[in-house]
N, C-alpha and C positions, 0 to 999 in steps of 0.2 A: 513411532513418531520420531521425526528428525530433531536435531539440536536447535535451540533458539538462535544459533548463529546462522541457520538457514532461513530464518524469518526476518530478523533484524539485519539488514544490509546497509552499510554506509556507502553512499555514492552520489553521483550527480543526477539531478532531475532532467527532464520533467516527468519521466515515466519509467517505472521498473520494467514493464512489459515491452515498451516501445523504444526505450533508450538503453537501460542497463542490459536487458536480455540480448538485443542485437549487438551491442558492444562486446559482450562476452562471446557471442557466436563468432564475431569477426576475429577476436583474439584466438579462439580455438582453431578456426579454419586456417589462419595465417601460421599458427604453430605447426599444423599438419602439412601445409603446402607452402613453405617459405620461398621457394625458388621459381614459382611460375612466371611466365612472361606477362600475363595479364590476369585481371580478376574481374568478376562481375557479381553483383548482388541483385537478386530479384525479390521484391517484396510483394506479398499477397495478402488478401483478406484485410483485416483491420490495420495491419502494418502498412499496406498500400494506401488505404483510404484516409488514414489519419497520420501517416508517417511524417509528412512535412511539418505539421503543427507540433508533433511530438519530438522533432529533431532526430528521427530515426536515421535519416541519411547522413546527418552530420556525425552521429555517433559511430557509424560504420566507417565513414571517410576518415575520421580522426585516427582510428586504429591503424589503417593502412598508410596514411600519411606519416604517422610517427615512425613507421618502419621503412619509410622511403619508397612506398609502393603506391601505385595508382589503382583505383577500382571504379568501375561504372556501376551506378545504382539505378535500377529500373523499378518503376512502380507499375505493377500489372494488376489492373482492376477487373480483368476478364475471367479469372479462374475462381470458381466457387466451391468445388468439391475438394476441401482441404482437410488435412488431419487435425488441424487446430486453427482457430481464427487468426492467430498470430504466427503465420508461417513465412519463412524466407528460404531462398535457395542461394547458396554461394558456389561460384564456379572458379576453378583454377584452370587457366588456358595456357598450354605449352605447345606451340605449333598447331598440329591438327588434333591434339589430344585435349579433351575437356573432362575434368573431374568435377563432379557435382555432389554436394551434400545438402540435405534439407534440415533446417533447424526450426524448432518450435519454441517460442517464448511463452511459457505456460503460466507466468504470473510471479510477481515478487522478485523479478530478476533471474529466475530459474530457467534454464534452457534444456532442451532434449534434442538429440540428433535422430532424425528419421532413419528407420532401418536398424538402429542400434538399441540395445537394451538401455533403459535409463541409467545414467551414471549412478553407480552404487554409492548411496549416501548412508552412512552409519545410522542405524535405527537406535537412537539413544534412549528413547522412552518406550517401554514394552506395553503401550496402551493403544487400543484401537479407537477409542472415543473418549469424550469428557467424563462419561459415567464411570469408566474404568479408572480415570485419574482420581475422581472423588472417592471411589471405593478404596483405593490404595491409601489415600490420605486419612480416611476414617480407620482403616485397619491398623495403620501405624500410629494413629493419634497425633498427626502432625498437620500444620496448615498447608495450603496449596503451595505457598512459596517454598516450603521445605521439601516438597516433592521434587522441585527443580534441582535443589541442591543435592538430593539423594542421587540423582542420575547425572548431574553436571556439577560436581563439587568445585570445579575451577571456573565457573561461569561468571562470578562477580566482577573480575577485572574487565571482562568483555561488556557486561551490562553497564559498568561505570563509563566505559568509552562511549557506549550508545547514549547514555544520559548526558554526558558532556557535549556530545555532538548535537543532541536535541536542543540543549540550552544555548549553545553557540549559534545555531541556526535561528532560533527565535530572536536573540539579541541582535543579530545581524539584520534580520528582516525588519525589526522595529526601528532601525536607524536609517533606513533607505526610503527615499521618495522618488517620484517620477513614474514613467510608464514602463510596463513590462514589455519585453521583446515580442515582436509579431504584429500582424496586420490589424488586430483588434483594438490596439491602442488603450489597453486596460490600465488604469491608474493604480499604483500601489496604495493600499488603504490602511495597512497595519499601523504605521506611524500616526496617521490621523486618528484612528480609533483609540490608540493608547494615550495620545496627548490631548485629545479634545477635553475642554473644561466646560461643563454645563451646570450653572448654579441651580437649575431646577431639577437636576438629576439626583436621585437618592442613592444611598450606598449600594443597594442591591443592583440597581441599573448600572452603576459604575463598574461593579465587579463583573457583571455579564459582558460589558463592553471590553474590559481588559482581557477576559477569557477569549473573546472573539478576536481581539487584536493578536493574541499569541498564535491562534490558529491561522489567521491571515498571514502572519509573519513567516511561518514555515511554508505555507502553501505558495506564497509569492516568491520566496526563495527557490522553491521547487520549480515554479513556472519559469523562473529566470535561469534555470540550469545550475542552480547552486547545490551545495552539499546538504543532503537530508538523510534520514534513516527511514527505510521502508517499514511501515507499521500499519498494515502489512505490505503496502505498496507506496510508491512515490505520490500517486494521485490522492491518496488518503493519509499522507504522512503528517498532516497538521493536527489531527484529532488528539491522539495520545500525548504528544509533547505538550500541547496547549493545556490539557487537563492536569498533567503532572506539574507543569511550571506554575500554573495558577494556584493549585493547592499547596505546593511547596512554599510559594511566596506568602500565601495567606495564613497557613497553619504552621509553617516552620518545621515541616517534617524532616527528619534526618535523612542523609543520603542512603543509609542502609534500608530505611523504610521505602524510599523511592525505588531502590533496586529490587526489593521484594515485589513491589507493584508491577515493575517491568517484567519480572519473572512470571507472575500470574497472568498478566496480559499476554505474554508469550505463549503460555499453555492454551489460551483461547485461540490465538492466531494459528498455531500449528495444528490444532484440532480441525479448524476450518480448512487449512491448506491440505491436510491429509484426506479429509472426508468429502470435500467439495472443491471449491476454487476461490482464489482471491484475485482472479483476472476479470477485469471489466469487459474484455472482449469475449470472454467465455460465458460469464454469468451476469453481466450488467453491473451497475455501480453498487447494487446491494452487496456484491461480493467484496468490494473494496471499502466503501464508506460504512456499509453495514458491519463488516468485520472489525473495522477500526473502532466503531462506536462500542461494540461488544468488548473489545480489548480495553478500551478506556473505562467503561463501566466496571469491569472486573478490577481494574487498577484502583479505582475509587474505593471499592469495597475493601480491597487489601489495605489501603492507607488507613481506613477507619476501623480495621479489625473485624470485619464481617466474617462469618463462617462460610464454608463451602457452598451450602445450600443458598444462602443469600447472594453470594457471588455469582453462582450459576443463574439465579433468577434475574439478576441485573443484566447479565450478558444476553440472556434469552430475550428479555424485553427489548433491549437495544437493537437486536437483529430482527426480531419478529415484526416490528413496526417500520421496517424499511424494506420488507419483502416487495419485490417488483420494481425497485428503484432502478431507473434506466441510466445508461451511460451515453450521453449525447453531447460531447464536447464540441463547441462551435469552432468550425474550421480545423478541428483536431488539436487545438491548443488546450492545455490543462489549466484553463483560466475560468471560462464560463461554461457551466455552472460550478465548476470544481472548487474554486477557492471559497466562495460563500458556503458551499455545502460542508466543507470541513468545519467551519465555525458553528453552523447549525448543529452538526453532529456532536461537537464538543459539549454544547449545552444539553443535548439529548442524553449524552453519557451520564452527566450529573443527575439528570432527572430520572433516568433508569435506575441508578443506584439508590436514589431516595425512595422511589416506588418500591423497590425490592426490600428496603429496610422496613418500611411501614407494613408491607403485605407479606412479609416472610412467613412461610408455612402454608400459604394458600396456592402455591404454584401448581398448575396442571400440565404444563408443557415443558419438556426437557430441552436443554440447549442442543443436544444431539439431534432431536427431532426438527428443531428450527434450522439447523445446518443442512440437514437432508432436504427440507422443504425449500430452503433458499436455492440449493443447487438445482433441484427439479424445476423451480420457477425460472431460474436463469436459462435453463435449456429451452424452456417454452417461450421466452421472450423473443420477439422477432429480432433477427440479426441487425435490423435498422436501428435498434436501440441498444446495441452491444458494442460500443466504441467504434462505430463505423462513420459517425457524423452524417448519417443518411436520414435520421428521423429526429423527432422532438425539437428541442431548441436549435439544434444544429441545422435543421431543415427550414424552420420558420423564421429564424433571425437573419436579417439581411444586413451585411456590412455596408455602411453608407460611404 
């Protein structure tokens, strides 16, 4: 398994697959062919269908403009036999000579080059699945967070940067009002949710509203192209930060405890990334929000000192009950239903952890089995419901 640095990436929204990935592909291509006369980018599959709303073209154009280069971006909706739903071709044109490379944006900002072996990423963790991680922790007599430190002893400064970024994003999102960019005219709601005063509201209702406001804050910042942390993606980046921010504010957890929670959440995320997918275009929103909810549920367990079995149970519950969740962003914007979905998932993460605490010892389904099932379910979901904006809400909602 790869480093947690390959899971938590700090960058600009609104999409790790559709913004971060293509931007990295553009940088890689320009590095390889810096002296061409002209350039062309052709987007296929989900990148073509939802690229405008996800600002894919702007991400690519920005890279080339910064280098003083011009590039034509083409959206090709006619090609369906693709190596990955997020496929793009970059061309360097010099006179009569055209050099082409195909890039795949496989989720979480990670890219691959067609025809080339995947870039060698150091396998930091010698585990094939979550069961192996738990087995190691039991053999060593250490908590899951210490497993991370065994194999990445220098990870804490990075996790501190991740946590600081998450907090900054939430605080920024809570301070802004107005409409999000794009044709949908979606109003920012994080500030309203956080500041609303309702005399009939009880303490529990108020706490849930604040939790939701934190998820809205990050998701709205993401939708506006602000800086977020992939956890595991941009589209699902509001869940884990909201839960951590909410609990750290309410319970006063130390930063060290928060970093431990981020570490264990990371183990959940890299397990899914290795054995399935975190790409909505490949496996639906269950791969994004489902994984984010599992990560957050595991983080909650870590904060409250749960053992490995209880933590696995919480992560399994969180993902199991989002199996089949579709990805149908209206007009390709990471706004509807994405923003509200992050808030609902944050509440679900807390509920999953609570269920696991009460029912610990009764679990029948492993986290690894749910990850496998999620991936198989995602492959079976019609492409109309996998980040193409061709089905679901994206098809039925009409912009007035």
